[in-house]
TORZA-282795 format. One record per atom (N, C-alpha, C): y, z, x; residue number from 1. Coordinates in steps of 0.2 Angstrom, whole numbers. Layout:
v:w:u:seq
Y:Z:X:NUM
...
This chain:
v:w:u:seq
-6:0:4:1
0:0:0:1
6:0:4:1
11:-4:3:2
17:-5:7:2
21:2:7:2
22:5:13:3
26:12:13:3
33:12:10:3
36:6:9:4
43:6:6:4
43:8:-1:4
37:8:-4:5
37:10:-11:5
36:18:-12:5
41:22:-13:6
41:29:-13:6
40:31:-20:6
43:28:-25:7
43:30:-32:7
41:24:-36:7
35:24:-40:8
33:19:-44:8
32:22:-51:8
36:21:-56:9
35:24:-63:9
31:19:-67:9
29:22:-73:10
27:17:-78:10
31:19:-85:10
30:14:-89:11
34:15:-96:11
31:12:-101:11
30:15:-107:12
28:13:-113:12
34:14:-118:12
37:9:-121:13
42:10:-126:13
41:12:-133:13
35:16:-133:14
33:19:-139:14
32:26:-138:14
33:31:-143:15
33:38:-142:15
26:41:-144:15
21:39:-139:16
14:41:-140:16
14:49:-138:16
9:52:-140:17
8:59:-137:17
6:58:-130:17
9:62:-125:18
7:61:-118:18
2:67:-117:18
-4:67:-120:19
-9:72:-119:19
-14:70:-114:19
-19:74:-114:20
-25:73:-109:20
-28:66:-111:20
-28:64:-117:21
-31:57:-118:21
-27:51:-116:21
-20:53:-116:22
-15:48:-114:22
-16:46:-106:22
-18:51:-102:23
-18:50:-95:23
-25:48:-93:23
-29:46:-97:24
-35:43:-95:24
-35:35:-97:24
-30:33:-99:25
-29:25:-100:25
-22:23:-100:25
-22:16:-99:26
-15:13:-99:26
-10:16:-94:26
-4:17:-97:27
1:19:-92:27
0:26:-89:27
-3:30:-93:28
-5:37:-91:28
-9:36:-85:28
-15:32:-86:29
-20:32:-80:29
-16:28:-74:29
-12:23:-75:30
-9:20:-70:30
-5:25:-66:30
-1:29:-69:31
3:34:-66:31
-1:39:-62:31
-6:41:-65:32
-11:46:-61:32
-14:43:-55:32
-16:36:-56:33
-18:33:-50:33
-13:32:-45:33
-7:30:-46:34
-2:30:-41:34
-1:36:-38:34
-1:42:-41:35
0:48:-38:35
-5:50:-33:35
-12:48:-35:36
-17:49:-31:36
-17:45:-24:36
-12:40:-24:37
-11:36:-18:37
-5:39:-14:37
-3:45:-16:38
3:48:-12:38
10:46:-14:38
10:42:-20:39
17:39:-22:39
19:43:-28:39
25:45:-28:40
28:48:-34:40
28:44:-40:40
25:47:-46:41
25:43:-52:41
25:47:-58:41
29:45:-63:42
29:48:-70:42
29:43:-75:42
27:45:-81:43
27:40:-87:43
34:41:-91:43
37:36:-93:44
43:36:-96:44
42:33:-103:44
44:37:-108:45
43:35:-115:45
49:38:-119:45
50:35:-125:46
55:37:-130:46
54:44:-132:46
59:48:-134:47
59:54:-138:47
56:53:-145:47
53:58:-148:48
53:65:-146:48
48:68:-141:48
49:74:-138:49
43:77:-135:49
38:80:-140:49
32:81:-138:50
27:84:-142:50
24:90:-139:50
21:95:-143:51
18:101:-140:51
13:100:-135:51
9:94:-136:52
3:93:-131:52
5:88:-125:52
12:87:-125:53
14:83:-119:53
13:86:-112:53
10:82:-107:54
10:85:-100:54
17:83:-97:54
21:88:-98:55
28:87:-97:55
30:86:-89:55
25:89:-85:56
27:88:-78:56
26:81:-75:56
22:77:-79:57
21:70:-77:57
25:65:-82:57
30:67:-85:58
33:64:-91:58
41:64:-91:58
44:58:-93:59
51:58:-94:59
52:55:-101:59
55:58:-106:60
56:56:-112:60
64:55:-113:60
66:49:-116:61
73:48:-116:61
75:44:-122:61
81:43:-124:62
83:39:-130:62
82:31:-128:62
81:28:-134:63
80:20:-133:63
87:17:-130:63
92:20:-131:64
99:18:-128:64
98:18:-121:64
96:24:-118:65
95:24:-111:65
90:19:-108:65
85:18:-112:66
80:13:-110:66
83:6:-109:66
88:5:-113:67
91:-2:-113:67
97:-2:-108:67
98:4:-104:68
104:5:-100:68
103:3:-93:68
106:-2:-90:69
105:-3:-83:69
107:3:-78:69
112:7:-80:70
114:12:-76:70
109:18:-76:70
106:19:-82:71
101:24:-83:71
95:23:-78:71
93:17:-78:72
88:15:-74:72
89:16:-67:72
95:14:-65:73
98:15:-58:73
98:22:-56:73
99:26:-61:74
100:33:-59:74
93:37:-57:74
88:33:-59:75
81:36:-57:75
79:35:-50:75
82:30:-47:76
81:29:-40:76
74:27:-38:76
71:23:-43:77
64:21:-42:77
63:14:-39:77
58:13:-35:78
57:7:-32:78
53:2:-36:78
49:4:-41:79
45:-1:-45:79
43:2:-52:79
42:-2:-57:80
40:0:-63:80
35:-4:-66:80
30:-1:-70:81
25:-5:-73:81
26:-4:-81:81
28:-9:-84:82
30:-9:-91:82
25:-11:-96:82
23:-7:-101:83
18:-9:-106:83
22:-11:-112:83
24:-18:-112:84
28:-20:-118:84
25:-25:-122:84
19:-27:-120:85
15:-32:-124:85
19:-39:-124:85
24:-39:-120:86
28:-45:-120:86
32:-46:-127:86
33:-41:-130:87
36:-41:-137:87
44:-42:-136:87
46:-47:-140:88
54:-48:-140:88
58:-42:-141:88
56:-38:-145:89
60:-32:-147:89
61:-28:-141:89
58:-28:-136:90
59:-24:-130:90
62:-28:-124:90
65:-34:-126:91
69:-38:-121:91
74:-35:-118:91
78:-31:-121:92
84:-27:-118:92
81:-22:-113:92
75:-19:-114:93
73:-14:-109:93
71:-18:-103:93
67:-24:-104:94
65:-27:-98:94
71:-30:-94:94
76:-32:-98:95
82:-35:-94:95
86:-29:-90:95
86:-23:-93:96
90:-18:-90:96
86:-16:-83:96
79:-16:-84:97
75:-14:-78:97
76:-19:-72:97
76:-25:-74:98
77:-31:-70:98
84:-31:-66:98
89:-30:-70:99
96:-29:-68:99
97:-23:-64:99
93:-18:-64:100
94:-12:-60:100
91:-13:-53:100
88:-19:-52:101
85:-20:-46:101
79:-17:-44:101
75:-15:-50:102
69:-12:-49:102
63:-17:-49:102
58:-17:-45:103
53:-22:-45:103
49:-21:-52:103
48:-26:-56:104
46:-25:-63:104
39:-28:-63:104
34:-25:-66:105
27:-27:-68:105
27:-26:-75:105
26:-32:-79:106
25:-31:-86:106
17:-33:-87:106
14:-28:-91:107
7:-29:-93:107
6:-32:-100:107
2:-37:-100:108
0:-40:-107:108
-7:-38:-109:108
-8:-34:-114:109
-14:-33:-117:109
-15:-37:-123:109
-18:-43:-122:110
-18:-48:-128:110
-24:-52:-127:110
-26:-55:-133:111
-31:-60:-133:111
-29:-67:-132:111
-22:-68:-132:112
-19:-75:-130:112
-17:-79:-136:112
-18:-76:-142:113
-17:-80:-148:113
-9:-80:-150:113
-5:-83:-147:114
2:-83:-148:114
4:-88:-153:114
0:-93:-154:115
2:-99:-158:115
-2:-100:-164:115
-5:-94:-166:116
-10:-94:-171:116
-7:-96:-178:116
-10:-101:-182:117
-7:-103:-188:117
-10:-99:-194:117
-7:-99:-200:118
-10:-96:-205:118
-17:-99:-207:118
-21:-95:-211:119
-28:-98:-213:119
-27:-104:-218:119
-32:-108:-219:120
-31:-114:-222:120
-29:-113:-230:120
-31:-107:-232:121
-29:-106:-239:121
-22:-106:-241:121
-18:-105:-236:122
-11:-104:-237:122
-8:-111:-238:122
-2:-111:-241:123
1:-118:-242:123
4:-121:-236:123
5:-127:-236:124
8:-131:-230:124
15:-128:-228:124
19:-126:-234:125
25:-123:-232:125
25:-117:-228:125
20:-112:-231:126
19:-106:-227:126
17:-107:-220:126
12:-112:-219:127
10:-113:-212:127
16:-116:-208:127
20:-120:-211:128
26:-122:-207:128
30:-117:-205:128
32:-112:-210:129
36:-106:-208:129
33:-102:-203:129
26:-101:-203:130
23:-97:-198:130
23:-100:-191:130
23:-107:-191:131
23:-110:-185:131
30:-110:-182:131
35:-110:-186:132
42:-110:-184:132
43:-103:-181:132
41:-98:-185:133
42:-91:-183:133
39:-89:-176:133
33:-92:-176:134
29:-91:-169:134
32:-94:-164:134
35:-100:-165:135
39:-104:-159:135
45:-100:-157:135
49:-97:-162:136
55:-93:-160:136
53:-87:-156:136
47:-84:-159:137
45:-78:-155:137
43:-79:-148:137
39:-85:-147:138
37:-86:-141:138
43:-88:-136:138
48:-91:-139:139
54:-92:-135:139
57:-86:-132:139
58:-81:-136:140
60:-74:-134:140
55:-70:-130:140
49:-71:-131:141
44:-68:-127:141
44:-71:-120:141
45:-77:-119:142
46:-80:-113:142
52:-77:-109:142
57:-76:-113:143
63:-73:-110:143
61:-66:-107:143
58:-63:-111:144
56:-56:-109:144
51:-56:-103:144
46:-60:-102:145
42:-61:-97:145
45:-63:-90:145
51:-67:-91:146
54:-70:-85:146
58:-65:-81:146
59:-59:-84:147
62:-53:-81:147
57:-50:-76:147
50:-51:-77:148
45:-48:-73:148
45:-51:-66:148
43:-47:-61:149
41:-50:-54:149
34:-51:-54:149
30:-48:-58:150
23:-48:-58:150
21:-47:-66:150
16:-52:-68:151
13:-51:-75:151
6:-50:-74:151
4:-44:-77:152
-4:-43:-77:152
-7:-44:-83:152
-12:-47:-83:153
-17:-49:-89:153
-23:-52:-86:153
-28:-53:-90:154
-34:-56:-88:154
-33:-63:-86:154
-36:-65:-80:155
-34:-72:-78:155
-35:-78:-83:155
-41:-78:-87:156
-42:-83:-92:156
-36:-83:-97:156
-33:-77:-99:157
-28:-77:-104:157
-22:-81:-101:157
-20:-79:-94:158
-14:-82:-91:158
-15:-90:-91:158
-21:-92:-89:159
-22:-99:-89:159
-22:-102:-96:159
-25:-99:-101:160
-24:-102:-108:160
-17:-102:-110:160
-13:-97:-109:161
-6:-97:-111:161
-2:-103:-107:161
-4:-104:-101:162
-1:-109:-97:162
-3:-116:-100:162
-9:-117:-101:163
-11:-123:-104:163
-8:-125:-110:163
-7:-120:-115:164
-4:-121:-121:164
3:-122:-121:164
6:-121:-115:165
13:-122:-114:165
17:-117:-119:165
14:-111:-120:166
18:-107:-125:166
24:-104:-121:166
24:-103:-115:167
30:-100:-111:167
32:-104:-105:167
27:-106:-101:168
29:-110:-95:168
24:-108:-89:168
24:-112:-84:169
20:-112:-78:169
21:-105:-75:169
27:-102:-76:170
28:-96:-72:170
23:-90:-74:170
19:-91:-79:171
14:-86:-81:171
9:-85:-76:171
6:-91:-74:172
1:-91:-69:172
4:-89:-62:172
10:-92:-61:173
13:-90:-54:173
14:-83:-53:173
15:-79:-58:174
17:-72:-58:174
11:-68:-59:174
5:-71:-61:175
0:-67:-64:175
-5:-64:-59:175
-6:-57:-59:176
-11:-54:-56:176
-17:-52:-61:176
-23:-53:-60:177
-28:-52:-65:177
-29:-44:-65:177
-27:-41:-71:178
-29:-34:-72:178
-29:-34:-80:178
-35:-35:-83:179
-35:-34:-90:179
-33:-27:-93:179
-35:-22:-89:180
-33:-15:-91:180
-35:-11:-85:180
-31:-5:-84:181
-33:-1:-78:181
-39:4:-80:181
-43:4:-75:182
-49:9:-76:182
-49:14:-70:182
-50:20:-71:183
-50:25:-65:183
-55:23:-60:183
-54:24:-54:184
-58:23:-48:184
-64:27:-48:184
-64:33:-52:185
-70:37:-53:185
-75:33:-57:185
-73:28:-61:186
-78:24:-65:186
-81:18:-60:186
-86:20:-56:187
-89:16:-52:187
-97:17:-52:187
-101:12:-49:188
-108:13:-49:188
-110:17:-43:188
-114:22:-45:189
-116:27:-40:189
-123:26:-37:189
-126:21:-39:190
-132:19:-36:190
-138:22:-40:190
-137:24:-46:191
-142:27:-51:191
-147:22:-52:191
-153:24:-54:192
-158:20:-56:192
-157:18:-63:192
-156:12:-65:193
-154:10:-72:193
-160:11:-77:193
-158:14:-82:194
-163:15:-87:194
-163:10:-93:194
-168:9:-97:195
-168:4:-102:195
-164:7:-108:195
-158:7:-107:196
-153:10:-112:196
-148:5:-114:196
-146:5:-120:197
-140:1:-123:197
-135:6:-125:197
-129:5:-123:198
-123:10:-125:198
-119:6:-130:198
-117:9:-135:199
-112:7:-140:199
-106:12:-141:199
-100:10:-139:200
-95:15:-138:200
-89:12:-142:200
-86:17:-147:201
-80:14:-150:201
-78:19:-156:201
-73:18:-159:202
-70:21:-165:202
-73:18:-171:202
-79:21:-173:203
-83:18:-178:203
-80:19:-185:203
-74:22:-186:204
-71:22:-192:204
-65:17:-192:204
-65:12:-187:205
-60:7:-187:205
-64:0:-188:205
-62:-3:-194:206
-65:-9:-196:206
-65:-15:-190:206
-60:-14:-186:207
-60:-19:-180:207
-66:-19:-176:207
-69:-13:-175:208
-75:-12:-171:208
-81:-14:-175:208
-81:-16:-181:209
-86:-19:-185:209
-93:-14:-185:209
-92:-8:-188:210
-98:-4:-188:210
-104:-7:-192:210
-102:-11:-197:211
-108:-14:-201:211
-111:-19:-197:211
-108:-23:-193:212
-111:-28:-188:212
-116:-24:-183:212
-113:-18:-181:213
-117:-14:-176:213
-124:-12:-179:213
-123:-9:-185:214
-129:-7:-188:214
-134:-12:-190:214
-132:-18:-192:215
-136:-23:-194:215
-139:-26:-188:215
-135:-27:-182:216
-138:-30:-176:216
-143:-25:-173:216
-142:-19:-173:217
-147:-14:-170:217
-154:-14:-174:217
-153:-14:-181:218
-159:-14:-185:218
-163:-21:-184:218
-159:-26:-183:219
-163:-33:-182:219
-166:-33:-175:219
-163:-30:-171:220
-165:-30:-164:220
-172:-26:-163:220
-172:-20:-167:221
-178:-16:-166:221
-184:-19:-171:221
-182:-23:-176:222
-187:-26:-181:222
-190:-32:-177:222
-187:-35:-172:223
-189:-40:-169:223
-192:-39:-162:223
-194:-32:-161:224
-197:-30:-155:224
-194:-26:-150:224
-187:-24:-151:225
-184:-20:-146:225
-187:-14:-145:225
-188:-12:-139:226
-192:-6:-137:226
-188:-2:-132:226
-181:-2:-132:227
-177:2:-127:227
-173:7:-132:227
-170:11:-128:228
-166:16:-132:228
-159:14:-133:228
-155:16:-138:229
-148:15:-139:229
-145:21:-141:229
-139:22:-137:230
-135:28:-139:230
-128:26:-141:230
-126:29:-147:231
-120:27:-150:231
-115:32:-149:231
-109:31:-145:232
-104:36:-144:232
-98:34:-148:232
-94:39:-150:233
-88:38:-154:233
-89:42:-160:233
-84:40:-165:234
-84:43:-171:234
-90:42:-175:234
-93:47:-177:235
-99:47:-181:235
-98:48:-188:235
-97:42:-192:236
-95:42:-199:236
-100:44:-203:236
-99:46:-210:237
-104:47:-215:237
-108:41:-216:237
-105:35:-215:238
-109:29:-216:238
-114:28:-210:238
-112:29:-204:239
-117:29:-199:239
-123:34:-200:239
-121:40:-202:240
-126:45:-203:240
-131:43:-208:240
-129:40:-214:241
-133:38:-219:241
-137:33:-217:241
-135:28:-213:242
-139:22:-211:242
-144:25:-206:242
-142:29:-202:243
-147:32:-197:243
-153:35:-200:243
-151:40:-205:244
-156:44:-208:244
-161:39:-212:244
-159:33:-215:245
-163:29:-219:245
-167:24:-215:245
-166:24:-208:246
-170:20:-204:246
-178:22:-204:246
-182:17:-203:247
-189:19:-202:247
-190:23:-196:247
-194:28:-196:248
-195:33:-190:248
-195:30:-184:248
-199:24:-183:249
-200:21:-176:249
-194:18:-174:249
-189:16:-178:250
-183:14:-176:250
-178:20:-175:250
-178:24:-179:251
-173:30:-179:251
-174:34:-173:251
-180:35:-170:252
-181:39:-164:252
-179:35:-158:252
-177:28:-159:253
-175:25:-153:253
-167:25:-153:253
-164:27:-158:254
-156:27:-159:254
-154:34:-159:254
-149:36:-155:255
-146:42:-156:255
-138:42:-157:255
-136:46:-162:256
-129:46:-163:256
-126:52:-159:256
-122:50:-154:257
-120:55:-149:257
-113:58:-150:257
-109:55:-155:258
-103:57:-156:258
-98:56:-150:258
-93:61:-150:259
-88:60:-145:259
-91:63:-138:259
-88:60:-133:260
-91:62:-126:260
-85:62:-121:260
-84:66:-117:261
-79:67:-112:261
-79:61:-107:261
-74:58:-105:262
-74:52:-100:262
-78:53:-94:262
-78:59:-91:263
-82:61:-85:263
-89:60:-86:263
-91:63:-92:264
-98:62:-94:264
-101:55:-96:264
-96:52:-99:265
-97:45:-101:265
-99:41:-94:265
-95:42:-89:266
-96:38:-83:266
-103:39:-81:266
-106:45:-81:267
-113:46:-79:267
-118:42:-84:267
-116:42:-90:268
-120:38:-95:268
-120:31:-93:268
-114:28:-92:269
-114:21:-90:269
-117:20:-83:269
-117:24:-79:270
-121:23:-73:270
-129:23:-74:270
-131:26:-79:271
-138:26:-81:271
-140:20:-85:271
-136:18:-89:272
-138:12:-94:272
-137:5:-91:272
-141:1:-94:273
-141:-6:-92:273
-135:-10:-96:273
-134:-9:-102:274
-130:-14:-106:274
-125:-10:-111:274
-119:-13:-111:275
-114:-11:-116:275
-114:-16:-121:275
-114:-14:-127:276
-114:-19:-133:276
-107:-18:-136:276
-104:-24:-137:277
-97:-24:-140:277
-98:-28:-147:277
-96:-25:-153:278
-97:-29:-159:278
-90:-30:-162:278
-85:-29:-158:279
-78:-30:-161:279
-76:-37:-164:279
-72:-36:-169:280
-69:-43:-172:280
-64:-46:-167:280
-60:-42:-163:281
-55:-44:-158:281
-54:-39:-153:281
-52:-41:-147:282
-50:-36:-142:282
-46:-39:-137:282
-41:-35:-134:283
-37:-38:-129:283
-41:-37:-122:283
-44:-31:-121:284
-48:-30:-115:284
-54:-26:-116:284
-55:-22:-121:285
-61:-18:-123:285
-62:-13:-117:285
-59:-8:-117:286
-60:-3:-111:286
-67:-1:-110:286
-71:0:-115:287
-78:2:-114:287
-82:-3:-110:287
-81:-9:-112:288
-84:-15:-108:288
-82:-15:-101:288
-75:-14:-100:289
-73:-14:-93:289
-76:-8:-89:289
-76:-2:-92:290
-79:4:-89:290
-86:3:-87:290
-90:-1:-92:291
-97:-2:-91:291
-98:-7:-85:291
-94:-12:-84:292
-94:-17:-78:292
-93:-13:-72:292
-88:-9:-72:293
-87:-5:-65:293
-93:0:-64:293
-97:2:-69:294
-102:6:-67:294
-109:2:-67:294
-108:-4:-66:295
-114:-8:-65:295
-118:-10:-71:295
-115:-10:-77:296
-118:-12:-83:296
-117:-19:-85:296
-121:-23:-88:297
-119:-29:-91:297
-117:-29:-98:297
-114:-34:-101:298
-111:-34:-107:298
-114:-39:-112:298
-115:-37:-118:299
-117:-42:-123:299
-111:-42:-128:299
-109:-48:-130:300
-103:-49:-134:300
-104:-54:-139:300
-101:-54:-145:301
-102:-59:-151:301
-98:-65:-149:301
-100:-71:-152:302
-97:-77:-150:302
-91:-78:-154:302
-85:-75:-152:303
-79:-76:-155:303
-74:-78:-150:303
-74:-84:-148:304
-70:-87:-142:304
-62:-86:-142:304
-60:-86:-148:305
-52:-85:-149:305
-50:-78:-149:305
-54:-73:-151:306
-53:-66:-152:306
-55:-62:-147:306
-60:-64:-143:307
-63:-60:-138:307
-64:-64:-131:307
-58:-68:-130:308
-58:-72:-123:308
-60:-68:-117:308
-56:-62:-116:309
-57:-58:-110:309
-64:-55:-110:309
-66:-53:-116:310
-73:-50:-116:310
-78:-55:-114:310
-77:-61:-116:311
-82:-66:-115:311
-82:-68:-107:311
-76:-68:-104:312
-75:-68:-97:312
-79:-63:-93:312
-80:-57:-96:313
-83:-52:-93:313
-91:-53:-92:313
-93:-58:-96:314
-100:-60:-95:314
-102:-65:-90:314
-96:-67:-86:315
-97:-72:-80:315
-99:-67:-74:315
-100:-70:-69:316
-102:-67:-63:316
-109:-63:-64:316
-114:-67:-68:317
-120:-64:-69:317
-120:-57:-72:317
-115:-56:-77:318
-113:-49:-79:318
-114:-49:-87:318
-118:-53:-90:319
-119:-52:-97:319
-121:-59:-101:319
-121:-58:-108:320
-123:-63:-112:320
-118:-63:-118:320
-117:-69:-120:321
-113:-71:-127:321
-118:-73:-132:321
-118:-70:-138:322
-122:-73:-143:322
-121:-80:-145:322
-126:-84:-147:323
-125:-91:-149:323
-120:-91:-155:323
-121:-86:-160:324
-116:-86:-166:324
-114:-79:-167:324
-109:-78:-171:325
-106:-72:-173:325
-110:-69:-179:325
-116:-67:-178:326
-121:-64:-183:326
-125:-59:-180:326
-127:-54:-185:327
-132:-49:-182:327
-138:-52:-179:327
-141:-57:-182:328
-147:-60:-179:328
-146:-63:-172:328
-140:-66:-172:329
-139:-69:-165:329
-137:-64:-160:329
-133:-59:-162:330
-132:-54:-157:330
-138:-50:-155:330
-142:-49:-160:331
-149:-45:-158:331
-153:-50:-153:331
-153:-56:-154:332
-156:-61:-149:332
-153:-60:-142:332
-146:-60:-142:333
-143:-59:-136:333
-145:-53:-132:333
-146:-47:-136:334
-148:-41:-133:334
-155:-42:-129:334
-159:-46:-133:335
-166:-47:-130:335
-165:-51:-124:335
-161:-56:-124:336
-160:-61:-118:336
-157:-57:-112:336
-152:-53:-114:337
-150:-49:-108:337
-155:-44:-105:337
-159:-41:-109:338
-164:-36:-107:338
-169:-40:-102:338
-170:-46:-104:339
-175:-51:-100:339
-172:-52:-94:339
-165:-53:-94:340
-162:-55:-87:340
-162:-49:-82:340
-162:-43:-85:341
-163:-37:-81:341
-170:-37:-78:341
-175:-38:-83:342
-182:-37:-81:342
-184:-43:-76:342
-180:-48:-76:343
-182:-54:-72:343
-178:-53:-65:343
-174:-48:-64:344
-171:-47:-58:344
-165:-51:-57:344
-162:-53:-63:345
-156:-57:-62:345
-149:-53:-63:345
-150:-47:-64:346
-144:-42:-65:346
-145:-37:-59:346
-139:-37:-55:347
-139:-32:-50:347
-133:-27:-51:347
-134:-21:-52:348
-128:-17:-54:348
-123:-16:-48:348
-126:-16:-42:349
-121:-16:-36:349
-116:-22:-36:349
-119:-28:-37:350
-115:-34:-37:350
-110:-34:-43:350
-113:-32:-49:351
-108:-32:-55:351
-102:-27:-54:351
-104:-21:-51:352
-98:-17:-50:352
-93:-19:-45:352
-96:-22:-40:353
-91:-25:-34:353
-87:-30:-37:353
-90:-35:-41:354
-87:-40:-44:354
-81:-39:-48:354
-81:-33:-52:355
-77:-32:-57:355
-72:-26:-55:355
-74:-21:-51:356
-69:-16:-49:356
-62:-19:-46:356
-63:-24:-43:357
-57:-27:-40:357
-52:-29:-45:357
-54:-30:-52:358
-49:-32:-57:358
-47:-26:-61:358
-50:-20:-60:359
-49:-14:-64:359
-46:-8:-61:359
-48:-7:-55:360
-47:-1:-51:360
-39:-1:-49:360
-36:4:-51:361
-29:5:-49:361
-28:4:-41:361
-32:7:-37:362
-31:7:-30:362
-32:0:-27:362
-35:-4:-31:363
-36:-11:-28:363
-31:-16:-31:363
-29:-14:-37:364
-24:-19:-40:364
-17:-18:-38:364
-15:-11:-37:365
-8:-9:-36:365
-5:-12:-29:365
-9:-13:-24:366
-6:-16:-18:366
-4:-23:-19:366
-8:-27:-24:367
-6:-34:-25:367
1:-34:-30:367
2:-29:-34:368
8:-28:-38:368
14:-27:-33:368
13:-23:-28:369
18:-20:-24:369
17:-21:-17:369
17:-28:-15:370
15:-30:-8:370
21:-27:-3:370
């Protein structure tokens, strides 16, 4: 890391709770990773403060200050990582940081669908209005991103945006591949991989498609699946009812584990072979990223527009994409991926090494701040 960077802060222009959960992901994790490298770092967010805030690592201020060049200059920082999603409503913040002479990294957590039109059932007039609105937003989003010295997102998303000419070639020129930050503690430790599938998510969120999860697993076991599955995250009444109604020979293979602390999850990921994602759409899918760093391979539904980054995760001999976005096809993808492990085509050391360079803060930060 270049020694001229003494103070690198992070900023999210949304008043999230800065609690323990905040500091294990996104700007909270980045700030913690920067501090671990001996560089001063705090998170900046709008007011108000909350009782569970970790105030020693936090600065809250007014939105007016976040748009003020002089306020940013008063901090005396050398660099800033801004989580703004490239949203035009935060243009004034990006402009103020840029004008303050601070090296600016803007992170884009996105699937790349900036020019998405309305579904076919909408009228032509509504579709035209949507297209016009999207075009205007993209113009101002491009202005926002031009203030950045570096733009972080998954490499295929940057290439897609450039190809579509949504913003301009500068996206690729400024891009450093970092779909999302992952703690360097999330690494493969050499464990003997067990025949285990992990499913990790907020199962009370329809985006994670718990119905698809349940149907996929049931079909997987009905078609000869003979490994164990652990489901971590929100254990909903629906999941409990489904699990209780499964035939005993299938039920004994699937456990509802509920919430798990991140440190313990790292151990589970080190032991497991596969992380299954059933989401409708994702920008980066942290659970899959953590799995890759711990030497797991990934199984993903075939949704090329909504899961571009997750599908990219299956490259480098790291996973399987289902042929179709159906429970039957996703179950078949699980069988295929397990066969890859049995055939010796999956190497957890190689998977971890291939992907940690994209996710670990200590590896990506020197590229952001050379």
